N, C-alpha and C positions, 0 to 999 in steps of 0.2 A: 589666198583670196585675191580677187582682181585689184590692182593697183588703184590706189585712192585718187589718182589724177585722171582717172578714166570717166568719160560721161556716156550714160546709158539715156536714150532718149525714147519715150513712148508716145506714140501718135493715136489718139483716141481716148477721150475722157470717159469711158463707160466702165462698166464692172470689170472687165477684162484687164484694162489698162490700170485700173486703181489697185485690183489685187495684184498685179504684176509689181507696181511700185511698193505696196506693202511687203511683198515677199523678197525683194531686193534687199530692203532695210532688215527684215527680219533674219535673212541669211548672212548678215554682216557686211554687205557692200557698203563702203564708205565713200565712194566717188560721188559725182553729181548724177542725180536722178531728175529728169525734166520730163514732165507730162503735159502734153499739149491736147486741148480739147476745142472743137469749134462750137460749143454750146457755153452760154455764161454761167450755167449752173455747175456747181460741184458734181463730181461723178455720182451717178445713182444707179440704182436697180431698176429694170424695166418690167418685171412682173406686175407691180403694184399699179402700173399705168392702165392695165386692162382689167385689174381686179380690185383689191382693196382701196386704192386711192380713187379710182374712178367711181366706185360704189359710194364712197364717202366714208368707208369704215376706217380708213387709214389716213393720218395726217401727212402733209406735205413734208415735213422735217423727217419723216419715217422712212423715206425712200432713199436717202444718201448712203452711200457706202461707208464713209466716214465723217465725222463732224468736221467743219470747215478748218478748225484750228489744228487738225491732225496734220495737215500737210506742212505747215511751217514746223510743227513740234518734230516731224520726222525729216526735215530739210529735203522736201519734195518740192521742186520748183514748178509752179503752175503758170501754164499760159491758157487762160479760158477765153472762150469767144474768139479763138484764132484758128484760122484753117492753114494747113500746111499745103502749099501749092506746088512744091517739087522736092524730090529726093535724088541727090547726086551721090550715086553710089561710088563713083571714082574718087570723089573729094570727101566722102563720107560726112555729107551736110544735108539739113532740111532748111528749106526755105519757107518762112511764114507769110501769111497775107499781107502783113505790114512791111515786108521786105527783110525782116531780121533773119540771119542766117546762123543756124546753130550747127555746130560740129558734134558728131557722134563717134563713139566706138562700137557700140553695139545699138541697134534699132529695133524696136518692136512696133510692128503695124497692127493695132486694134482698132481698125476704123470701122468695124460693124457692118450693117446693111442699112439700106433705106427702102422706104415702102414703095412697091410697084404702083404706077399711076395708071389711071383709066385713061385710054386714048379714044375718048369719044367727045361728041359736042356736049357742052354744059359744065366742063370741069371747072370752069373759071368762076362759078358762081359762088356766093359766100358761104351757102350751107354744105359745100363738099369738103370733107374731113379726111384726114390720116391719122393714124396713131402709132408713133414711133418714139416721139420725144416727150419730156416732161411738159413742154409748152403746149404740144397737142393735147396732152391729157387735162391741163388746166382749161383750155377752151372746151373739150368735149364734155367735161363735168358741168359746166354752165349750159351747154346745149341740152344735155340729156334733162336736166333739171328743169329747163324751160318746156321742153317737150312735154314732160310729165304734167306741168302744171296746165298746159294748153291743150292737153289730148293731141299732141302732134305725132307725125309719123316718121320714123326713121327707116331708111331702106339701107341695108347693108349688102355691098357687094363682095360676096366670098362667104363660105361657110366652113373656114378654118377656125384655129384656136382663137385668135384675136377676134374674128367676127362672131364667134358664139359667146365669148366672155363679154364683149360689148353689148351684145344682145340681152344677155342676162342682166347686166348692169342697168341698161335701158328700161328693161321691164321693172326692175326694182324702183325706178323713178316714175314709173306709170306711163311711159311712153309707148305707143304702137310700133310695132317692129316687123318688118318684112325682110327675110334674107334671100337674096337671089343667088343660086349656087348652080354652076354648069353641070356638076356630077350628080348621081342619083340620090345620094345622101351627103349630109355634111361629113367632113373629115374623111372622106372617101379614100383620098390618096395616102393617109396616115394609118387608119384603122381598117380600110376595106369596108364592104357592104355589110359584114356580119355585125361590127360594133357601131358603124357609122348611123344605123337606123335608131340605135339606142338613144343616141344624142338628138336626133331628130324628134323622137317622142318626148324626150324630156323638155325640149323647148316648146313644142307643140302643147303639152300639158300646161305651160307657163304663158299661154297666148302669143307665141311667136308664129307668124305665117311664113311658110317657105314656098319659093318657086323654084324648083328644081329643073334641070336640063336647059336653063336659059342664062344668057348674059345680058349686061347692060348694053344699050347702043345709043341712048341719048339720055341726058338729065335735063328736063324741060324747066325753064324758070321765067321769072318776069321782075323786071326792076331789080335785077341781080340777085333775086331769091328763088330758091328751089320750090317748085311746085308739084313736079312728078318724076317718075322715071319710066323710060320704055325700054323693053327687052326685044331679043331678036326673034321671039315667036309672036310679036305683035300685041303682047300685053302692056298695059300701062297701069303703074301703081301710084298712089299718092304718096308724096313725100314732102317733108319740111326740112329734112337733112339727109346727107347721104354719107356714109363711111365706105370708103374705099379699102378693103381688107383682102386684097388679092395676092398677097405674099409680099416677099422682101427680096431685094437684089443686093449681093455683097458689094461694098464700096471698094472697088479694086482699082480705081483710076490711077492713084499714086503708084502702086505696083506696076500697073500696065506701062505708065509713062516712064518708069525707071528701067524697064526691061526685065523684071522678075517674072519668073515662070508663072502661068496662071492655068486654071482648069477650065476647059470649055463649059459654056453656059449649059449645054445640052446635058452634061455629066453634073451639073449643080453649081458651076462657077466657083470662083474664089481664088485665093492665092494658093499655090500648091506649096505644101510644106511636108516635111518628113516626120518621123514619129517623135522627133524632138522639137517639132514646130519651127524648125529651120527652113527657110525659103531657099531658092537656088543661090543667093548670096550667103556666104557662111556668117557675115556680120548682121544680118537681117532676118527677123524672126516675125511670125504673125500668130494670132490668137483670137479666140472668140467667133463671132459670125462670119468673119471674112476668110477665115483659114479653112482650107480643104486639106486635111491631114490624112497621111497614111495611117490606118487604124491597125495595130498589130494584132489585136484580137479577132476584129471582124474581117480582117484580110481583105480591105478594101479601101478606097479613098473617100472620105466622108466629111462633109460641111455640116455642122450642127448649129442651129440658130436658137439654142435655148440657154437658159439662165445658168445651169449648172456647167455647161461648156464654158461659159465666160468666167464662172466662179473657180473653176479648177484649171482650165486653160492658161489664164494669165499667169498665175504661179508657176506651172510647169515651164513655161516659156522663159520666165524670169530665172529660173533654175538653170536652164539650158544656156541662157546668156552668161551665167556665172562659170560656165564650164562643167557644170555637173552632168552626170549621165542621166538622161531622161528618155523614158519611153512612154509616151502618152496614150494609156490604153483604157481610160475610163469608159464603162458602159454608158452610152447616151442615156439621159434621164431628163424628163420634163414633169410639169404637174399642172393641174388646171382646177379652178373652182367655179362652178356654175350653179347658182341657186343653192340647194341643199345637197349637191354632188360634189364631192371631191375625189380627185383621181391622181394617181401617180403611173407613169409609163416608164419603162426601163428596157433598152434594148434597141434593135433596128429591125424591122420586118415590114417594108413597104409592099403592097399588093404585088403579086408576082413571085415573091421570094419565099412564101410558106405554102404548105400544102394542107394544113390542118389549123382549126381554132379550137381550144379546149377551154371549157369554162368550169370554174369551181366556185359554187355559190349560187345565188338566185338573181338572175338579170331582171326579173319583174320587180323585185325589191330595190334594185340598184345596189346591191351589196355582193360583190363577186370579185374574183380575179380570173382574167383572160389571158390565155397563153397561145402564142402563135408558134407553130412547130414547123420544121422541115425534117422530113425523114426521123421523126421522134426527137430531134434536137429543139430545145427551146430558144427560139430567136429573140423573143421579146415577151413581157409580161405587163399587163395593166390591172393595177388594183383600184376598185372603185368602191369608196366607202368602207374599205377594209384597210387597217393601218398596220404599221409595224412589220411590214413583209417586204420591203425593198431590198433588204440585204440578202435573203434567201432567193429572190427572185433574179437578182443580179449574179448571185452564185451559180444558179441554174444557166443563166446565159453564158457565162465564163466556161463552165464545165464542156461545153460543146460535146456532150455525150447523150445517147438516145435515153428517153425517159418513158416509162409505161404511162400512156395517156390516161388509162383508167385511174392509176394512183394519182396522177396530177389533178384529175377532176374530182378525187374523193377528198372532201375537207377533214376527214378524221385522219388522213395520213399527213404528217408534218412535212412541210416543204423542205425542210433541213435534211430530212432523211432520204430525199431523192437526188441530192447532190453526189 
């Protein structure tokens, strides 16, 4: 076991960082564990911010990874509301915003991602929102409730997962919602046109208006308040609030300034790490949204911005920091809840990587499993309102062998028998 006089520092107070700290203690590490987060809240999980907490179905206390007392009870030193301004790899130190310098033996960067900003006139108006942090969700809950009471209009820039989940929450409050999306369907770059249209129909059935093939060019306001938005095709939409949901960028500034190897933004960005989540510096690791890891199963470098990656990546990095042999090859997984539709997605199949989509079940009833195939191999699967199938779907992805598409589509054939 690592010597007790060693210090492991974790930069990033999200799920990946908190689970890494938990794992270090669970694995018996008895040196110093220091967790530094730039938010004042204790580490929390992000999915509720656009799902249960935003809708009002989940209480605020339910979003935290651990109870506040857990950190002291497990001798995890917290520095909350503190940013790390510099990493000195030669001296093996981190400098905090207040000037404090902390030495480390091993360092984990779990700095996450930040929402991309709209670069158009009007973004300084009070009614323009982002959703990444708990404080954002606190504010947006109040905004959506107010829009619902006053028959107000929310315009969402971006038809990805965050945009659609907020649209569903807003409709639950009674707000009018318009989604402006540059692609021809929502989720086009994740699910392709075949399944993207299903989510367009779902939201249209619940009163959401879509404006496809367009981008926002201006947010119009008066006296600091939002009145409308304009798009690049000359349209104008009424708006009392705007949500920018155009993606997130990995927070790589610390890594870049300290000379760690990065991945080009065109290839997804992030801190380059190997399959053990080790960076180009053998004493520095990265996990969660910021890590672009070599994936031994998918045979590519991949940066995944989903809950499961933080949940599992933090512990994997912690074990590697302890000197254990780690090969982080989890099948990418995420989930979403919108109205009465729940879904889970396992695998990796962006448009252009697959040649066939096979459906098992009834898309009209929104109860089905969709599979994305390449030369008969299952690259990914998405179960919609069908449960307890994640394990066999992930087994099919892992198998990397050709499957009979007719058997895959036949609900009477157990998925387990196709592996």
